[in-house]
C-alpha positions as CSV (number, residue, x, y, z in Angstrom):
1,M,82.4,96.6,97.8
2,N,83.3,96.1,101.5
3,I,86.1,93.4,101.7
4,F,87.1,91.4,104.6
5,L,90.8,90.6,104.0
6,T,93.0,88.2,106.0
7,G,96.7,88.4,106.0
8,G,96.7,92.1,105.1
9,A,100.0,92.7,107.0
10,G,101.9,90.4,104.7
11,Y,103.6,90.9,101.4
12,I,100.7,89.9,99.0
13,G,97.9,90.7,101.4
14,S,98.9,94.2,102.1
15,A,99.5,94.9,98.3
16,A,96.0,93.6,97.6
17,A,94.5,95.8,100.3
18,Q,96.3,98.9,98.8
19,K,94.9,98.1,95.3
20,L,91.4,97.6,96.5
21,L,91.4,100.9,98.4
22,E,92.8,102.6,95.4
23,A,89.9,101.1,93.3
24,G,87.4,102.5,95.7
25,H,86.6,99.6,97.9
26,A,86.4,99.4,101.7
27,V,88.8,97.0,103.4
28,T,88.9,95.5,106.9
29,I,92.2,93.7,107.5
30,Y,92.3,90.7,109.9
31,D,95.9,89.7,110.8
32,A,97.5,88.2,113.9
33,L,101.0,89.7,112.9
34,F,102.6,86.3,113.3
35,T,104.7,87.0,110.1
36,G,103.3,90.3,108.9
37,Y,104.2,93.9,109.8
38,K,101.8,96.5,111.1
39,A,103.8,99.1,109.0
40,A,102.8,97.3,105.8
41,I,99.0,97.8,106.5
42,P,97.6,100.6,104.3
43,K,96.6,103.6,106.4
44,R,93.1,103.8,105.1
45,A,92.2,100.1,105.9
46,K,90.5,99.2,109.1
47,F,92.7,96.8,111.1
48,V,91.8,94.0,113.6
49,E,94.7,92.3,115.2
50,A,93.5,88.7,115.9
51,D,94.1,85.1,115.1
52,L,91.8,83.1,112.8
53,A,91.8,80.4,115.5
54,D,89.9,83.0,117.6
55,G,86.4,82.0,116.5
56,E,84.6,84.4,118.8
57,T,86.5,87.4,117.5
58,L,86.2,86.3,113.9
59,T,82.4,85.8,114.2
60,H,82.0,89.1,115.9
61,I,83.7,91.0,113.2
62,L,82.1,89.2,110.3
63,Q,78.6,89.6,111.6
64,G,79.2,93.2,112.9
65,E,78.8,94.7,109.4
66,R,77.9,93.6,105.9
67,F,80.8,92.3,103.9
68,D,80.5,91.6,100.2
69,A,83.5,89.2,100.0
70,V,86.4,87.6,101.8
71,M,89.9,87.6,100.4
72,H,92.1,85.1,102.1
73,F,95.8,85.6,102.1
74,A,96.6,84.5,105.7
75,A,98.6,81.2,105.6
76,F,102.0,79.8,106.4
77,I,103.8,79.4,103.2
78,E,107.2,77.8,103.7
79,A,107.4,74.5,101.8
80,G,110.5,73.4,103.6
81,E,109.2,74.1,107.1
82,S,106.0,72.3,106.2
83,M,107.9,69.1,105.7
84,Q,109.5,69.5,109.1
85,N,106.4,70.6,111.1
86,P,103.3,69.5,109.2
87,G,100.9,70.0,112.2
88,K,101.6,73.7,112.2
89,Y,100.5,73.9,108.5
90,Y,97.5,71.7,108.7
91,Q,96.3,73.6,111.9
92,N,96.6,77.1,110.4
93,N,96.2,76.6,106.6
94,L,93.5,73.9,106.8
95,V,91.6,74.1,110.2
96,N,91.7,77.9,110.6
97,S,90.8,78.5,107.0
98,T,87.8,76.1,107.4
99,K,86.7,78.1,110.4
100,L,86.9,81.3,108.3
101,I,84.9,79.7,105.4
102,E,82.2,78.6,107.9
103,A,82.1,82.0,109.7
104,A,81.8,83.7,106.3
105,V,78.9,81.5,105.2
106,Q,77.1,82.0,108.6
107,A,77.5,85.8,108.1
108,G,75.8,85.6,104.7
109,I,79.0,86.4,102.6
110,E,78.6,85.1,99.1
111,R,82.1,85.6,97.6
112,F,85.4,84.1,98.7
113,V,88.8,84.5,97.0
114,L,91.5,82.2,98.0
115,S,95.3,82.8,97.5
116,S,96.4,79.3,96.4
117,T,99.5,77.9,94.8
118,A,100.9,76.0,91.8
119,A,102.3,73.6,94.5
120,V,99.0,71.7,94.3
121,Y,100.2,70.1,91.1
122,K,102.6,67.4,90.2
123,S,105.9,68.5,88.7
124,S,105.7,68.6,84.9
125,D,108.0,69.3,82.0
126,E,105.3,71.3,80.4
127,P,103.5,74.5,81.6
128,L,100.8,73.5,84.1
129,S,97.1,74.0,83.0
130,E,94.2,73.8,85.3
131,E,93.6,70.3,84.1
132,S,97.1,69.1,85.0
133,P,97.5,66.2,87.4
134,L,97.3,67.3,91.0
135,G,99.9,65.9,93.4
136,P,101.6,68.2,95.9
137,T,105.2,67.3,96.8
138,N,105.0,69.1,100.2
139,V,102.7,69.6,103.1
140,Y,102.1,73.3,102.2
141,G,100.8,72.4,98.8
142,H,98.6,69.7,100.3
143,T,97.0,72.2,102.7
144,K,96.2,74.5,99.8
145,L,94.7,71.7,97.8
146,M,92.6,70.6,100.7
147,I,91.2,74.0,101.4
148,E,90.3,74.3,97.8
149,Q,88.3,71.2,98.2
150,V,86.6,72.5,101.3
151,L,85.6,75.5,99.3
152,D,84.1,73.5,96.6
153,W,81.9,71.6,99.0
154,Y,80.8,74.8,100.6
155,R,79.9,75.9,97.0
156,R,77.8,72.8,96.5
157,V,76.1,72.8,99.9
158,H,75.8,76.5,100.7
159,G,76.0,78.2,97.2
160,L,79.3,80.0,98.1
161,H,80.9,81.6,95.1
162,Y,84.7,81.0,95.3
163,A,87.9,81.7,93.2
164,A,91.2,79.8,93.8
165,L,94.1,81.5,92.3
166,R,97.0,79.2,91.9
167,Y,100.4,80.9,91.5
168,F,103.9,80.0,92.5
169,N,106.4,82.8,93.0
170,A,105.1,86.2,93.6
171,A,108.0,88.6,93.3
172,G,109.0,92.2,92.9
173,A,107.8,95.3,94.6
174,L,105.4,98.2,94.4
175,P,106.3,101.8,95.3
176,G,107.0,101.7,99.1
177,R,105.8,98.1,99.4
178,G,108.0,95.0,99.0
179,E,108.8,91.5,100.2
180,A,110.0,91.0,103.7
181,H,110.0,87.8,105.6
182,Q,111.7,86.9,108.9
183,P,113.5,84.6,108.3
184,E,113.6,85.1,104.6
185,S,113.3,81.9,102.5
186,H,112.3,83.2,99.0
187,L,114.9,83.0,96.3
188,I,114.9,86.6,94.9
189,P,115.1,88.4,98.2
190,L,117.8,86.0,99.5
191,V,119.8,86.5,96.4
192,L,119.6,90.3,96.9
193,Q,120.8,90.0,100.5
194,V,124.3,89.3,99.0
195,P,124.8,92.7,97.2
196,L,123.1,94.2,100.3
197,G,126.0,92.8,102.4
198,Q,123.7,90.8,104.5
199,R,125.0,87.4,103.5
200,E,128.3,86.3,101.7
201,S,126.7,83.9,99.1
202,I,123.5,82.3,98.0
203,S,122.9,78.6,98.2
204,I,121.7,76.4,95.4
205,F,119.7,73.5,96.8
206,G,120.1,70.7,94.4
207,T,122.1,70.6,91.1
208,D,121.1,67.2,89.9
209,Y,117.4,67.8,88.9
210,P,116.3,66.7,85.4
211,T,116.4,70.1,84.1
212,P,118.8,71.8,81.6
213,D,121.2,73.2,84.2
214,G,120.3,70.7,87.0
215,T,118.6,73.3,89.2
216,C,114.9,73.7,90.0
217,I,112.8,75.7,87.5
218,R,110.0,78.1,88.7
219,D,107.7,80.6,87.3
220,Y,107.7,84.2,88.6
221,I,104.9,86.8,88.5
222,H,105.1,90.4,89.5
223,I,103.1,91.4,92.6
224,S,101.1,94.1,90.7
225,D,100.0,91.4,88.0
226,L,99.1,89.0,90.8
227,I,96.8,91.5,92.5
228,S,95.2,92.6,89.2
229,A,94.1,88.9,88.7
230,H,92.6,88.9,92.2
231,L,90.5,91.9,91.5
232,L,89.3,90.6,88.2
233,A,88.3,87.3,89.8
234,L,86.5,89.1,92.6
235,D,84.3,91.0,90.1
236,A,83.7,87.8,88.0
237,L,82.3,85.9,91.1
238,G,79.3,88.1,90.8
239,K,78.3,86.0,87.8
240,Q,80.0,82.7,88.4
241,D,80.2,80.4,91.4
242,K,83.6,78.7,90.8
243,L,86.8,80.1,89.3
244,V,90.1,78.2,89.3
245,Y,92.9,80.0,87.6
246,N,96.7,79.6,87.2
247,L,98.7,82.7,87.3
248,G,102.2,82.9,85.8
249,N,104.1,84.1,82.8
250,G,104.3,80.6,81.3
251,Q,108.2,81.0,81.4
252,G,110.3,79.0,83.6
253,Y,113.5,80.2,85.2
254,S,116.1,78.0,86.8
255,V,117.8,79.0,90.1
256,R,121.0,79.7,88.2
257,E,119.1,82.0,85.8
258,V,117.6,83.9,88.6
259,I,121.0,84.4,90.2
260,E,122.4,85.5,86.8
261,R,119.7,88.1,86.3
262,A,120.2,89.5,89.8
263,R,123.9,89.8,89.0
264,E,123.0,91.9,85.8
265,V,120.6,94.1,87.9
266,T,122.8,94.8,90.8
267,G,126.3,94.6,89.2
268,H,127.4,92.4,92.0
269,P,129.1,89.0,91.5
270,I,126.8,87.2,93.9
271,P,128.8,84.0,94.8
272,A,126.7,80.8,94.7
273,I,127.4,77.6,96.7
274,E,125.9,74.3,95.5
275,T,124.3,72.2,98.3
276,P,122.2,69.0,98.5
277,R,118.4,68.9,97.6
278,R,115.8,70.1,100.1
279,P,112.8,67.8,100.9
280,G,109.6,69.0,99.1
281,D,111.2,70.7,96.1
282,S,109.7,69.9,92.7
283,P,112.1,69.9,89.7
284,R,109.8,72.1,87.6
285,L,106.6,74.1,88.3
286,V,105.6,76.6,85.6
287,A,102.0,77.8,85.5
288,S,100.1,78.5,82.3
289,S,97.8,81.3,82.6
290,K,96.0,80.8,79.3
291,R,92.5,80.3,80.9
292,I,92.5,83.5,82.9
293,R,93.8,85.4,79.9
294,R,91.0,84.0,77.7
295,E,88.1,84.2,80.2
296,L,88.9,87.4,82.1
297,G,91.2,89.3,79.8
298,W,94.1,89.3,82.3
299,E,97.5,90.1,80.9
300,P,100.7,90.5,82.9
301,E,102.2,94.1,82.6
302,V,105.6,93.1,84.1
303,P,106.4,89.8,82.5
304,E,110.3,90.1,82.3
305,L,112.2,88.4,85.1
306,K,115.0,91.2,85.0
307,T,112.3,93.9,85.5
308,I,110.7,92.0,88.4
309,I,114.1,91.6,90.0
310,A,114.9,95.3,89.4
311,S,111.8,96.4,91.2
312,A,112.6,94.2,94.2
313,W,116.2,95.6,94.2
314,E,114.9,99.1,94.3
315,W,112.8,98.4,97.2
316,H,115.4,96.5,99.2
317,Q,117.9,99.2,98.7
318,G,115.5,101.6,100.3
319,H,114.5,99.1,103.0
320,P,117.4,96.9,103.8
321,E,116.0,95.8,107.1
322,G,112.4,95.4,105.6
323,Y,109.5,96.8,107.5
324,E,109.8,98.0,111.1
325,K,107.7,95.9,113.6
């Protein structure tokens, strides 16, 4: 297939582009390089440096050749920042994504795969299924839920086939390809900055949550397992018009547990400092992936947190400053 992929200079998007190319697909990457890195873009992919807000360029590219599907990874993803600057998130994640969906439909593209999030759900003491109550606790999660709803209306009105893949914490690395954000806000790479000598300690935001050790609990999924699910969903959209799947290991790990596993992997003491809660953090978000396992036969190949962290540690040791701009 010929795939139009947004956000292909980012952590997940570039990994998806690489896996698509290895599977024999053609890939055109559309990225403004706001947070991504040109060095992360696979060499065999076509690259268009442009903003989704640039409707003229977007329409020109989408109608310039025949694309079989859109895979949409371009979004602002920081939950904390979304609570401080909601307009930035609604403009990019909702308005610009709607422009993309409209442009795709006008170009006759029939399949659309959305990188969504478990942050669309209310916090729960049990693993979240696709039927669990929705209720984002931050603006970021709300923007993802809204764009899922936009996609469903385009399915009803225009017959667009779409998949929304809800995952929480993509983590780990592929050979030569890892997680690098500036500034960094994700727990595992932040923890690994301590043994790298880039920070003295790691902060634990909130120790009074209703969880066994008082810290937030999250699910983690290795980047390779995440991408394999996207490729399965892309194929399945040829027969189905709507797919909504959770992606996770079904195991929750607290902030303290992540830090302890990182200590085991790196052999570093990794000092931790307890600080107050942050706005927008849910006590527990763990995604059950029983539906995609049952319907598409997906199984995570790297389920263990320690193995996920070890792959990230190997990449960060070789790329302590991340990608070059």
